[in-house]
N, CA, C and O atoms as CSV, one atom per row, in Angstrom:
chain,resi,resn,atom,element,x,y,z
A,1,MET,N,N,-10.807,19.055,0.072
A,1,MET,CA,C,-10.033,20.337,-0.377
A,1,MET,C,C,-10.948,21.536,-0.328
A,1,MET,O,O,-12.001,21.422,-0.955
A,2,HIS,N,N,-10.756,22.496,0.218
A,2,HIS,CA,C,-11.600,23.818,0.236
A,2,HIS,C,C,-10.966,24.564,-1.306
A,2,HIS,O,O,-9.850,24.349,-1.780
A,3,LYS,N,N,-11.993,25.437,-1.859
A,3,LYS,CA,C,-11.697,25.983,-3.058
A,3,LYS,C,C,-10.601,27.006,-2.603
A,3,LYS,O,O,-9.822,27.494,-3.423
A,4,SER,N,N,-10.569,27.276,-1.436
A,4,SER,CA,C,-9.504,28.651,-1.225
A,4,SER,C,C,-7.886,27.917,-1.394
A,4,SER,O,O,-6.887,28.610,-1.587
A,5,GLU,N,N,-7.855,26.724,-1.306
A,5,GLU,CA,C,-6.587,25.987,-1.394
A,5,GLU,C,C,-6.141,25.795,-3.214
A,5,GLU,O,O,-5.122,25.262,-3.654
A,6,ILE,N,N,-7.132,26.341,-3.901
A,6,ILE,CA,C,-6.707,26.247,-5.263
A,6,ILE,C,C,-6.603,27.727,-5.829
A,6,ILE,O,O,-7.410,28.615,-5.553
A,7,PRO,N,N,-5.413,27.884,-6.723
A,7,PRO,CA,C,-5.145,29.341,-7.177
A,7,PRO,C,C,-6.417,29.623,-8.157
A,7,PRO,O,O,-7.110,28.701,-8.587
A,8,PHE,N,N,-6.591,30.642,-8.384
A,8,PHE,CA,C,-7.485,31.184,-9.482
A,8,PHE,C,C,-6.783,32.092,-10.478
A,8,PHE,O,O,-6.053,32.961,-9.998
A,9,PRO,N,N,-6.885,32.023,-11.610
A,9,PRO,CA,C,-7.326,31.248,-12.290
A,9,PRO,C,C,-7.051,29.939,-12.214
A,9,PRO,O,O,-5.828,29.801,-12.213
A,10,ILE,N,N,-7.717,28.720,-12.139
A,10,ILE,CA,C,-7.239,27.402,-12.188
A,10,ILE,C,C,-6.461,27.034,-13.111
A,10,ILE,O,O,-6.893,27.101,-14.262
A,11,GLU,N,N,-5.234,26.591,-12.898
A,11,GLU,CA,C,-4.144,26.241,-13.771
A,11,GLU,C,C,-3.253,25.240,-13.042
A,11,GLU,O,O,-2.278,25.545,-12.355
A,12,LEU,N,N,-3.774,23.830,-13.309
A,12,LEU,CA,C,-3.228,22.760,-12.471
A,12,LEU,C,C,-2.688,21.676,-13.513
A,12,LEU,O,O,-3.346,21.251,-14.462
A,13,ASN,N,N,-1.519,21.334,-13.219
A,13,ASN,CA,C,-0.935,20.207,-14.181
A,13,ASN,C,C,-1.664,18.820,-13.874
A,13,ASN,O,O,-1.816,18.421,-12.720
A,14,VAL,N,N,-2.078,18.156,-14.931
A,14,VAL,CA,C,-2.625,16.869,-14.948
A,14,VAL,C,C,-1.936,15.866,-15.601
A,14,VAL,O,O,-1.530,16.183,-16.719
A,15,CYS,N,N,-1.676,14.699,-15.208
A,15,CYS,CA,C,-1.036,13.659,-15.918
A,15,CYS,C,C,-1.661,12.241,-15.660
A,15,CYS,O,O,-2.437,12.151,-14.709
A,16,SER,N,N,-1.424,11.230,-16.343
A,16,SER,CA,C,-1.750,9.923,-16.059
A,16,SER,C,C,-0.403,9.039,-16.420
A,16,SER,O,O,0.484,9.333,-17.222
A,17,ARG,N,N,-0.497,8.077,-15.737
A,17,ARG,CA,C,0.810,7.013,-15.911
A,17,ARG,C,C,0.368,5.562,-15.825
A,17,ARG,O,O,-0.450,5.094,-15.034
A,18,VAL,N,N,1.041,4.939,-16.764
A,18,VAL,CA,C,0.611,3.279,-16.722
A,18,VAL,C,C,1.944,2.544,-16.239
A,18,VAL,O,O,2.998,2.618,-16.870
A,19,ASN,N,N,1.793,1.864,-15.115
A,19,ASN,CA,C,3.140,1.194,-14.487
A,19,ASN,C,C,4.263,2.244,-14.569
A,19,ASN,O,O,5.385,1.927,-14.965
A,20,GLY,N,N,3.964,3.441,-14.209
A,20,GLY,CA,C,5.036,4.278,-13.909
A,20,GLY,C,C,5.457,5.178,-15.130
A,20,GLY,O,O,6.062,6.232,-14.936
A,21,GLU,N,N,5.148,4.775,-16.301
A,21,GLU,CA,C,5.310,5.429,-17.503
A,21,GLU,C,C,4.423,6.648,-17.853
A,21,GLU,O,O,3.256,6.362,-18.119
A,22,LEU,N,N,4.727,7.807,-17.896
A,22,LEU,CA,C,3.873,8.920,-18.116
A,22,LEU,C,C,3.208,8.583,-19.677
A,22,LEU,O,O,3.920,8.315,-20.645
A,23,ARG,N,N,2.002,8.637,-19.716
A,23,ARG,CA,C,1.144,8.534,-20.763
A,23,ARG,C,C,0.457,9.864,-21.202
A,23,ARG,O,O,0.229,10.073,-22.393
A,24,GLN,N,N,0.158,10.686,-20.311
A,24,GLN,CA,C,-0.895,11.882,-20.604
A,24,GLN,C,C,-0.127,13.032,-19.726
A,24,GLN,O,O,0.371,12.802,-18.624
A,25,SER,N,N,-0.110,14.067,-20.258
A,25,SER,CA,C,0.327,15.359,-19.643
A,25,SER,C,C,-0.241,16.616,-20.242
A,25,SER,O,O,-0.043,16.931,-21.415
A,26,SER,N,N,-1.018,17.386,-19.315
A,26,SER,CA,C,-1.535,18.732,-19.788
A,26,SER,C,C,-1.706,19.649,-18.762
A,26,SER,O,O,-0.859,19.681,-17.870
A,27,ASN,N,N,-2.738,20.464,-18.734
A,27,ASN,CA,C,-2.874,21.558,-17.932
A,27,ASN,C,C,-4.444,21.930,-17.867
A,27,ASN,O,O,-5.028,21.980,-18.950
A,28,THR,N,N,-5.119,22.174,-16.783
A,28,THR,CA,C,-6.404,22.596,-16.787
A,28,THR,C,C,-6.806,23.787,-17.576
A,28,THR,O,O,-7.943,23.978,-18.008
A,29,LYS,N,N,-5.699,24.638,-17.742
A,29,LYS,CA,C,-6.038,25.855,-18.821
A,29,LYS,C,C,-6.457,25.507,-20.027
A,29,LYS,O,O,-7.200,26.285,-20.626
A,30,TYR,N,N,-6.103,24.385,-20.570
A,30,TYR,CA,C,-6.375,23.843,-21.910
A,30,TYR,C,C,-7.566,23.119,-22.151
A,30,TYR,O,O,-7.914,22.715,-23.261
A,31,PHE,N,N,-8.317,22.929,-20.867
A,31,PHE,CA,C,-9.755,22.433,-20.934
A,31,PHE,C,C,-10.685,23.232,-21.742
A,31,PHE,O,O,-10.617,24.459,-21.674
A,32,LEU,N,N,-11.596,22.627,-22.543
A,32,LEU,CA,C,-12.505,23.499,-23.282
A,32,LEU,C,C,-13.408,24.413,-22.589
A,32,LEU,O,O,-13.748,25.526,-22.990
A,33,ALA,N,N,-13.818,23.741,-21.339
A,33,ALA,CA,C,-14.637,24.674,-20.387
A,33,ALA,C,C,-13.837,24.738,-19.163
A,33,ALA,O,O,-13.085,23.826,-18.819
A,34,ASP,N,N,-14.020,25.906,-18.458
A,34,ASP,CA,C,-13.204,26.094,-17.140
A,34,ASP,C,C,-13.960,25.383,-16.267
A,34,ASP,O,O,-15.126,25.058,-16.494
A,35,ILE,N,N,-13.119,25.026,-14.896
A,35,ILE,CA,C,-13.595,24.245,-13.714
A,35,ILE,C,C,-14.797,24.778,-13.078
A,35,ILE,O,O,-15.802,24.109,-12.838
A,36,PRO,N,N,-14.639,26.031,-12.816
A,36,PRO,CA,C,-15.909,26.686,-12.307
A,36,PRO,C,C,-17.454,26.280,-13.024
A,36,PRO,O,O,-18.461,25.874,-12.445
A,37,SER,N,N,-17.257,26.530,-14.399
A,37,SER,CA,C,-18.359,26.149,-15.319
A,37,SER,C,C,-18.774,24.637,-15.161
A,37,SER,O,O,-19.929,24.276,-14.935
A,38,ILE,N,N,-17.830,23.903,-15.290
A,38,ILE,CA,C,-18.187,22.438,-15.137
A,38,ILE,C,C,-18.888,21.991,-13.940
A,38,ILE,O,O,-19.900,21.291,-13.969
A,39,ILE,N,N,-18.306,22.427,-12.872
A,39,ILE,CA,C,-18.897,22.214,-11.401
A,39,ILE,C,C,-20.275,22.932,-11.543
A,39,ILE,O,O,-21.196,22.406,-10.919
A,40,SER,N,N,-20.523,23.905,-12.171
A,40,SER,CA,C,-21.881,24.576,-11.934
A,40,SER,C,C,-22.956,23.927,-12.827
A,40,SER,O,O,-24.108,23.724,-12.446
A,41,GLU,N,N,-22.435,23.591,-14.164
A,41,GLU,CA,C,-23.406,22.650,-14.886
A,41,GLU,C,C,-23.781,21.307,-14.312
A,41,GLU,O,O,-24.911,20.822,-14.376
A,42,ILE,N,N,-22.770,20.771,-13.765
A,42,ILE,CA,C,-23.117,19.353,-12.978
A,42,ILE,C,C,-24.151,19.657,-11.881
A,42,ILE,O,O,-25.166,18.971,-11.763
A,43,SER,N,N,-23.886,20.653,-11.116
A,43,SER,CA,C,-24.566,20.949,-9.898
A,43,SER,C,C,-25.988,21.180,-10.195
A,43,SER,O,O,-26.848,20.820,-9.390
A,44,ASN,N,N,-26.332,21.848,-11.472
A,44,ASN,CA,C,-27.751,21.912,-11.921
A,44,ASN,C,C,-28.371,20.579,-12.101
A,44,ASN,O,O,-29.547,20.598,-12.464
A,45,GLY,N,N,-27.796,19.387,-11.914
A,45,GLY,CA,C,-28.480,18.227,-12.012
A,45,GLY,C,C,-28.263,17.306,-10.859
A,45,GLY,O,O,-29.126,16.438,-10.731
A,46,ILE,N,N,-27.308,17.314,-10.010
A,46,ILE,CA,C,-27.104,16.506,-8.969
A,46,ILE,C,C,-26.192,17.498,-7.797
A,46,ILE,O,O,-25.664,18.588,-8.019
A,47,THR,N,N,-26.211,16.816,-6.671
A,47,THR,CA,C,-25.619,17.432,-5.567
A,47,THR,C,C,-24.202,16.643,-5.446
A,47,THR,O,O,-24.080,15.445,-5.190
A,48,LEU,N,N,-23.221,17.521,-5.672
A,48,LEU,CA,C,-21.868,17.066,-5.525
A,48,LEU,C,C,-21.270,16.867,-4.212
A,48,LEU,O,O,-21.036,17.860,-3.523
A,49,GLU,N,N,-20.992,15.683,-3.779
A,49,GLU,CA,C,-20.357,15.492,-2.177
A,49,GLU,C,C,-18.938,15.415,-2.322
A,49,GLU,O,O,-18.394,15.184,-3.402
A,50,PRO,N,N,-18.257,15.628,-1.117
A,50,PRO,CA,C,-17.008,15.371,-0.867
A,50,PRO,C,C,-16.742,14.126,-1.201
A,50,PRO,O,O,-17.446,13.202,-0.795
A,51,GLY,N,N,-15.432,13.895,-2.176
A,51,GLY,CA,C,-14.793,12.806,-2.688
A,51,GLY,C,C,-15.376,12.442,-3.990
A,51,GLY,O,O,-14.872,11.466,-4.546
A,52,ASP,N,N,-16.450,13.115,-4.640
A,52,ASP,CA,C,-16.984,12.720,-5.887
A,52,ASP,C,C,-15.618,13.178,-6.724
A,52,ASP,O,O,-14.706,13.895,-6.314
A,53,ILE,N,N,-15.771,12.498,-8.111
A,53,ILE,CA,C,-14.671,12.776,-8.931
A,53,ILE,C,C,-15.534,13.253,-10.397
A,53,ILE,O,O,-16.579,12.703,-10.744
A,54,ILE,N,N,-14.902,14.328,-11.128
A,54,ILE,CA,C,-15.560,14.759,-12.213
A,54,ILE,C,C,-14.647,14.315,-13.310
A,54,ILE,O,O,-13.497,14.746,-13.396
A,55,ALA,N,N,-15.146,13.474,-14.129
A,55,ALA,CA,C,-14.194,13.103,-15.329
A,55,ALA,C,C,-14.465,14.014,-16.449
A,55,ALA,O,O,-15.607,14.098,-16.900
A,56,THR,N,N,-13.413,14.758,-16.968
A,56,THR,CA,C,-13.607,15.906,-17.988
A,56,THR,C,C,-13.118,15.515,-19.265
A,56,THR,O,O,-13.050,16.490,-20.013
A,57,GLY,N,N,-12.750,14.444,-19.797
A,57,GLY,CA,C,-12.219,14.021,-20.934
A,57,GLY,C,C,-10.635,13.523,-20.600
A,57,GLY,O,O,-10.210,13.254,-19.476
A,58,THR,N,N,-9.970,13.479,-21.706
A,58,THR,CA,C,-8.547,13.025,-22.021
A,58,THR,C,C,-7.827,13.932,-22.829
A,58,THR,O,O,-8.205,14.350,-23.923
A,59,PRO,N,N,-6.631,14.260,-22.170
A,59,PRO,CA,C,-5.364,14.946,-23.285
A,59,PRO,C,C,-5.038,13.901,-24.135
A,59,PRO,O,O,-5.563,12.794,-24.015
A,60,ALA,N,N,-4.224,14.159,-24.974
A,60,ALA,CA,C,-3.474,13.399,-25.991
A,60,ALA,C,C,-2.634,12.259,-25.106
A,60,ALA,O,O,-2.191,12.473,-23.978
A,61,GLY,N,N,-2.509,11.050,-25.816
A,61,GLY,CA,C,-1.687,9.925,-25.144
A,61,GLY,C,C,-2.506,8.826,-24.768
A,61,GLY,O,O,-2.072,8.003,-23.962
A,62,VAL,N,N,-3.795,8.704,-25.327
A,62,VAL,CA,C,-4.427,7.415,-25.254
A,62,VAL,C,C,-3.817,6.365,-25.733
A,62,VAL,O,O,-2.887,6.613,-26.501
A,63,GLY,N,N,-4.087,5.100,-25.487
A,63,GLY,CA,C,-3.455,3.897,-26.077
A,63,GLY,C,C,-3.685,3.845,-27.434
A,63,GLY,O,O,-2.704,3.392,-28.024
A,64,LEU,N,N,-4.775,4.189,-28.289
A,64,LEU,CA,C,-4.971,4.237,-29.483
A,64,LEU,C,C,-4.159,5.094,-30.257
A,64,LEU,O,O,-3.967,4.737,-31.419
A,65,GLY,N,N,-3.654,6.113,-29.884
A,65,GLY,CA,C,-2.801,7.014,-30.418
A,65,GLY,C,C,-1.482,6.642,-30.552
A,65,GLY,O,O,-0.700,7.376,-31.156
A,66,PHE,N,N,-1.037,5.305,-29.929
A,66,PHE,CA,C,0.281,4.615,-30.187
A,66,PHE,C,C,0.253,4.010,-31.342
A,66,PHE,O,O,-0.844,3.704,-31.808
A,67,LYS,N,N,1.578,3.677,-32.127
A,67,LYS,CA,C,1.752,2.719,-33.302
A,67,LYS,C,C,2.826,1.691,-32.770
A,67,LYS,O,O,3.944,2.063,-32.412
A,68,PRO,N,N,2.430,0.425,-32.742
A,68,PRO,CA,C,1.061,-0.103,-32.665
A,68,PRO,C,C,0.284,0.428,-31.356
A,68,PRO,O,O,0.907,0.986,-30.454
A,69,PRO,N,N,-1.182,0.215,-31.296
A,69,PRO,CA,C,-1.903,0.699,-30.148
A,69,PRO,C,C,-1.415,-0.085,-28.877
A,69,PRO,O,O,-1.004,-1.244,-28.927
A,70,ARG,N,N,-1.500,0.628,-27.793
A,70,ARG,CA,C,-1.262,-0.038,-26.500
A,70,ARG,C,C,-2.134,0.141,-25.507
A,70,ARG,O,O,-2.386,1.224,-24.981
A,71,PHE,N,N,-2.673,-1.055,-25.194
A,71,PHE,CA,C,-3.927,-1.159,-24.344
A,71,PHE,C,C,-3.513,-1.752,-23.025
A,71,PHE,O,O,-2.532,-2.494,-22.969
A,72,MET,N,N,-4.267,-1.434,-21.899
A,72,MET,CA,C,-3.988,-1.705,-20.724
A,72,MET,C,C,-4.358,-3.265,-20.491
A,72,MET,O,O,-5.218,-3.831,-21.165
A,73,LYS,N,N,-3.726,-3.804,-19.619
A,73,LYS,CA,C,-4.020,-5.420,-19.227
A,73,LYS,C,C,-4.059,-5.439,-17.980
A,73,LYS,O,O,-3.640,-4.513,-17.285
A,74,ALA,N,N,-4.670,-6.707,-17.450
A,74,ALA,CA,C,-4.803,-7.096,-16.069
A,74,ALA,C,C,-3.405,-6.749,-15.222
A,74,ALA,O,O,-2.302,-7.015,-15.699
A,75,GLY,N,N,-3.543,-6.241,-14.155
A,75,GLY,CA,C,-2.251,-6.145,-13.485
A,75,GLY,C,C,-1.501,-4.664,-13.462
A,75,GLY,O,O,-0.775,-4.236,-12.565
A,76,ASP,N,N,-1.858,-4.036,-14.629
A,76,ASP,CA,C,-1.294,-2.608,-14.800
A,76,ASP,C,C,-1.751,-1.792,-13.633
A,76,ASP,O,O,-2.801,-2.131,-13.087
A,77,VAL,N,N,-1.100,-0.773,-13.192
A,77,VAL,CA,C,-1.264,0.079,-12.254
A,77,VAL,C,C,-1.422,1.411,-13.129
A,77,VAL,O,O,-0.544,1.819,-13.889
A,78,VAL,N,N,-2.539,1.975,-12.942
A,78,VAL,CA,C,-2.811,3.381,-13.586
A,78,VAL,C,C,-2.994,4.422,-12.436
A,78,VAL,O,O,-3.715,4.255,-11.453
A,79,GLU,N,N,-2.224,5.532,-12.709
A,79,GLU,CA,C,-2.376,6.723,-11.867
A,79,GLU,C,C,-2.850,7.823,-12.524
A,79,GLU,O,O,-2.331,8.093,-13.607
A,80,CYS,N,N,-3.763,8.546,-12.081
A,80,CYS,CA,C,-4.053,9.785,-12.464
A,80,CYS,C,C,-3.969,10.730,-11.531
A,80,CYS,O,O,-4.595,10.580,-10.482
A,81,GLU,N,N,-3.123,11.953,-11.766
A,81,GLU,CA,C,-2.699,13.091,-10.749
A,81,GLU,C,C,-3.221,14.434,-11.179
A,81,GLU,O,O,-3.295,14.740,-12.369
A,82,VAL,N,N,-3.596,15.265,-10.159
A,82,VAL,CA,C,-3.717,16.470,-10.355
A,82,VAL,C,C,-3.078,17.275,-9.474
A,82,VAL,O,O,-3.196,16.984,-8.284
A,83,GLN,N,N,-2.340,18.350,-9.816
A,83,GLN,CA,C,-1.331,18.974,-9.004
A,83,GLN,C,C,-1.993,19.564,-7.782
A,83,GLN,O,O,-3.135,20.022,-7.812
A,84,ASN,N,N,-1.178,19.532,-6.635
A,84,ASN,CA,C,-1.713,19.862,-5.472
A,84,ASN,C,C,-2.955,19.357,-5.119
A,84,ASN,O,O,-3.553,20.078,-4.320
A,85,ILE,N,N,-3.634,18.175,-5.517
A,85,ILE,CA,C,-4.789,17.658,-5.112
A,85,ILE,C,C,-4.453,16.222,-4.800
A,85,ILE,O,O,-4.789,15.845,-3.677
A,86,GLY,N,N,-3.875,15.384,-5.554
A,86,GLY,CA,C,-3.356,14.198,-5.197
A,86,GLY,C,C,-3.395,13.239,-6.430
A,86,GLY,O,O,-3.487,13.640,-7.591
A,87,VAL,N,N,-3.315,11.927,-6.053
A,87,VAL,CA,C,-3.215,10.969,-7.178
A,87,VAL,C,C,-4.247,9.968,-6.899
A,87,VAL,O,O,-4.441,9.616,-5.736
A,88,LEU,N,N,-4.956,9.459,-7.915
A,88,LEU,CA,C,-5.951,8.219,-7.962
A,88,LEU,C,C,-5.124,7.205,-8.403
A,88,LEU,O,O,-4.447,7.456,-9.399
A,89,ARG,N,N,-5.012,5.994,-7.832
A,89,ARG,CA,C,-4.128,4.774,-8.310
A,89,ARG,C,C,-5.358,3.479,-8.223
A,89,ARG,O,O,-6.074,3.073,-7.307
A,90,ASN,N,N,-5.191,3.107,-9.594
A,90,ASN,CA,C,-6.024,1.778,-9.635
A,90,ASN,C,C,-5.335,0.723,-10.291
A,90,ASN,O,O,-4.425,0.944,-11.091
A,91,ILE,N,N,-5.717,-0.375,-9.996
A,91,ILE,CA,C,-5.090,-1.666,-10.704
A,91,ILE,C,C,-6.020,-2.274,-11.853
A,91,ILE,O,O,-7.202,-2.462,-11.569
A,92,VAL,N,N,-5.664,-2.523,-12.845
A,92,VAL,CA,C,-6.579,-2.994,-13.894
A,92,VAL,C,C,-7.039,-4.551,-13.612
A,92,VAL,O,O,-6.127,-5.353,-13.409
A,93,GLU,N,N,-8.100,-4.923,-13.592
A,93,GLU,CA,C,-8.462,-6.172,-13.622
A,93,GLU,C,C,-8.911,-6.878,-14.722
A,93,GLU,O,O,-9.223,-8.063,-14.611
């Protein structure tokens, strides 16, 4: 995806689902550092290639925050989505 396809300032919805259940939902405007700064800092140490993923942390909704805690198990389908970019889907083993 080319940077011209992303609006500026970057304010994209991000979410995660486990087995189709929404677990986390936020927006990049709430990140502690803005996306261009994150990319710049990482690029000081490595060359980013197409397809690279930058993990930026997590919004509220992690398993330990539930009472009782909810942990993923083998076979669970985890989806992470960034608005207008796409969905990363993995099966827990």
